[in-house]
N, C-alpha and C positions, 0 to 999 in steps of 0.2 A: 240457625234461626231463619224464619221467613224474612224476605227482604222488605224493608220499609219504603224503598224507593221504586217499587214495581211500576212498570209502564204498561198501560192497557193499550196494546197495539190495535186492537179491534176498534176501540173508542177513538184512537188517533186518526184512523182511516174512516171512521164513521160507518162501520159495517157490523153485521152480526157475527157471532162465533161460528155459525154454520155456513158462512159465505163460501161460494165456490172459488176456484182459482181464477176463473174468468171475471167474476165479480170483483175480486181483489185487484186484479190487473186494471180493470176499467176505472175503479175508484182511485187507484194510485195515479194513473195517468191524468185524470181530471184534476186532482189536487196538485200534482207536480207541475202541471201547466199553469195553474193559478199562482203557486207560490215560488216558482223558479226564480232564482236571483237575477237572471237576465231580464225578467219582467218586473222586478222590484228592486232596482239598484239603490243601495244604501239603506234598505229597509231591514233592520236587524230582526224584527219580529217575523217577517216573511222568511228570512234565511233560516231562523231557528225552526220555524214550522216545516220548511222544506227538509231540513235534516231529520226531523222527527218522523215525517211520513216516509222518507227514504229508508230509515232504520226499520220502521214497521213493515215496509214492503220487503226488505231484505229477509226478514224472518218469516213472514206469513206466505210469501210466494214460494218458499221451499217446503215441501211436504214434511221432510224429516225434521227440519228446524221448527216448523210450526207445531209438530207433535210434541217436541221437547219443551217448547215454550208453553204449550197448553198444560203440560204436566207440571211445569214449574209454577204456573198460575194456581193449579190445584194445591200444590204444596204450600205456596205463599198464603192462600186463603184458608188453609186447613181443611180442604174439601176432599182430600185423597181418601179412597176407600181404606178400611181397616187392614185389609190383606195386601195393600200396596206399599212397597218399600220406597223410602225417599231416594234410594239408590236404584236407578233404572237406566238401561241402555248406556251404561258407562258414566252416567251423571249422578253423583251424590250431591243432591241439592243443598244438604246441610253444610257443605264445605264452603259455600259462598257467603261472604259477609254482607253483600248487597247485590242488588239486581244487576248493576253495571258489571260486576265481576263475572256473573253468569253469562251475560249477553256478549261480553268481550270474548270469552272462551268459545261460546257457541258460534260466533261469527269469525273467529280467528283474526280479530283485529289487532292492529299495532298496540303494543304496550305504551302507555303514556306516563309521564312523571307522576308518582304517587299511586299508580294503579298496581293492583296485585293480580289482575287477570293475566292469563297466559295466552300466547300465540304460538301456533305450530309453524316452525320454519324448516326449510330444507337445508340440511347441513352439507352443502356442496360448495366447492370453490369455483368462482367464476372470475374471469378476467374480462371486464367490460370496459370498452373504450368509448367515450362520448363522441357523438358525431356533430353535436351542436352545443352552443353555450347556454345562455340563460333562456330557456324556453319554458316560461311558466305554463291540463287535459280534461274525454267525456263520453258520454254514452257508454259508460262501463257498466257491466252487469254482473257476470259470475266472477266473484273474487275468490281465487283459489290459493291457499297456502299449504304447501306440502311439508309435513313434519314427520318425526320419528314414530308417531302413533297413528299414522294413516293420513287421509286427505280430508280437509274440511272445505266445503264449498258454500259461499254465501252470495247474495245478490244485492247490489246497491240500488237496483232499479233504474240505473242510467247506463245502458249499453252493456258491453261484455269485456271482461278482463281476467287475465290469469296473472298471478304474481308469485315469485319465489324469492327468498332472501339467502344470501351467502354470508358466512361467518369466517373470521380468521381463527388461528389456532387457540386464541384465548376465549373464543365463543362470542366475540363482539361483532354485531352486525356491520357489514361493510357496504354491500350493494343490495339493491332490490330490483327485480325485473317485473315488468307487467307487459301485457300484450294489448295493442291498440288496433282495432279494425278500421280501415279506411277504404273509401271507394277510390277507384283510379283517378277520378277528377280531383278529389280532395288531396291525394298524394301528389299529383302533378302540379296543381296550382298552389298548394299550401292552404292551410285552414287553421282555425282556432277551435279547440274543444274544451269543454268544462268537465273537470274530473272531480267526482265525489269521493273523497277519501274517508268518509264517515264523519270525522270531526271537523272537516273543512272542505271547501270547494275551491279548486284552483283552476286558473285558465292556462292552457298549454298551447303555444304556437307551434304548429307543424310546418316546417319550412318547405318550400316547393322542391319537388324531386325526391321525396321519400320513396324508398324501394323496399321490397320484401326483405325482412330480417335486418334492415338498418335500425339503428338505435338512437333514441332521443333522450337527452338527460334532463330531468327535472330536479333542480338543485334543492336539497334540504327537505324532500318530501318522502324519504324512504323510512327504513326501520329506525326506531329510537335507540340510542346508545346510552345505557344507564350510567356509564362512567363519565362520558363527556357531557351528558345531558343535551346532546344534539342529535339531529336526525341525519342519516346518510342520504345519498342521492337515489332517486328513483329513475330507472332506465326503462323507457318504453320501446318495446320491439314491435316494429311495424308488420302487420299482416294486411294484405290487400284482398278485398272481396273479389271473387271471380268476375271477369268481364267477358261479355259475349264475343268480343273480337280480339282484344289485346291480351297478351300474357308476357311474363318475363322468362327468359332463359338466362339464368345467372343475373347479371346486371343489365342485360340488353333487352329492349322492348322488341317483341316479335309479333307477327300476325300471319294469317294464312289467307292467300288470295286464290279463289277458284277462277279458272278461265276455261273457255270452250276449246275443243280440239282444233277448230279452224283458227282461233286466236293463237294457239300454241304454234301452229305451223306457219302462219302468215305474219305473226306479230301484231301488236295492237297498242293503243293507248287507253288506259282505264283510270277512272276516278277511284281513289282509295282513301279511307279515313286515316288521319294522324291524330295525335292527342289534341291538337288545336284546330282541326278542320280538314276538309277534303283537299287533296292535291292530285295532279295528273301525273301518272307514271307510265313510262314506255316499257312495254314487254317485247323483247327482241324476238325475231322469227326463230323457230326451231327450238324454243325453250322446252325443257322436260319437266315432268312432275317431280317435285322434290328439290329442284334448284331454288336458290335463294337470291333475291335482289335486294339492294341496299338503297334506302332513302337517306341520304346524308343530311344531317342537321335537322331531321324531322322526328327524332325519337324523344327520349325522356329528358326532363330538365336536369341540368348538371348543378351540383352544389355551388360551384364558383361562377355560375352563369352560363348561358348558351344551352345548346341541345346536343344530345347524342344522336346516334343513327337509329333508324327503324329498319328492322330486317323483315322482308316479305317472303314467306315460303309459298312457292307456287304449287298448286294442285290442279290437275286437269279434270274437269267435271264432265263426265260423259252423259249425255241426255238419255233418259230411259224411254221417253215417249217422243217420237218424231212424226212429222207429217209425211204423207205419201211423196210429196215433192222432195223433201229432205232425204228420204230413203233412196229415191231415184238418183240423186246427186252423189250420195255416199257410195252407192253401188257403182256409179261411173268412176269415182275416184279409185275404188278398189280394183276395178278392172284395168285401169291404166297405171296404177302405182307400181314402181319398180323397187320400192323400199321394203326390205325384210328385216325387221329388228331381231329376228331369231336365227339369223344365218350362222352365228357363232355356236349355236347349240349342237350343230351337226358334228362338231369336233370334240364334244364332251364325252369322256370315257371314265370308267372307274380306275 
């Protein structure tokens, strides 16, 4: 039967049914800014409104989900064409007792007590170890749950996220993983994020020194266990947005420093960025491209305090355009130089 608790997402966002993707996004951003809990502390009405517009954006911002939602609306209002079946694209709308069941399956959301909606989970085994304790998260967007019947993708409208759940051999959910995108500054200094879980918004503290692939545990915010009537923990796997200068090699912060040929020959002192500002580093004479220098105690924040090292990979930058005077001096150097870096090649044979 058609659902009696159907939600008109177009009306919730205040847009027409022919609204473009850009119009939907702009409208959501305007409403989300107005009703965000951070701007309305303790205002239950604003919190409920924020949840409603987030759910509406989850559906309408995804073209496939929007199409299925529109067809459900036709079914609910009895406006479907005579030659159109209630079962389309894998959705038999008549199987849902209410709108909430339909939307839970469409979005692949967590099951909640009393809910008959289904969620698609990935039946894999994961051994996850927490890296921090009670860290109550944000800016999540694409919410992905992988299941035996394909992949469902939804959007919360607040950032980007991927999540998978693991089960024990009795099929009981044990852990759930999600991905959090951080800037290098957020990861180095620590930050607080707001995570929209659909039915609730929680704050997550990201401790200083988070590294790529490190995990943060959010207690009691994972998959619902129908036997214990409790929720498992949610583990956030850290991904860092690319940085123009810094990167990680394993757990070590590295960067690349270009120097000129004369600096490589004679040595020099250069100003170089570190996570918390510029420092002066000495480059020894005769250094070669590809060699690495170490800035001790100037690298990434360590979980127990202090700093690791920053590794500096040297590259020799050869100028393409030089002045006549520079060319004159380079030619003089070449005419007086006794150094031949290819002398060993004369002994190479097959």
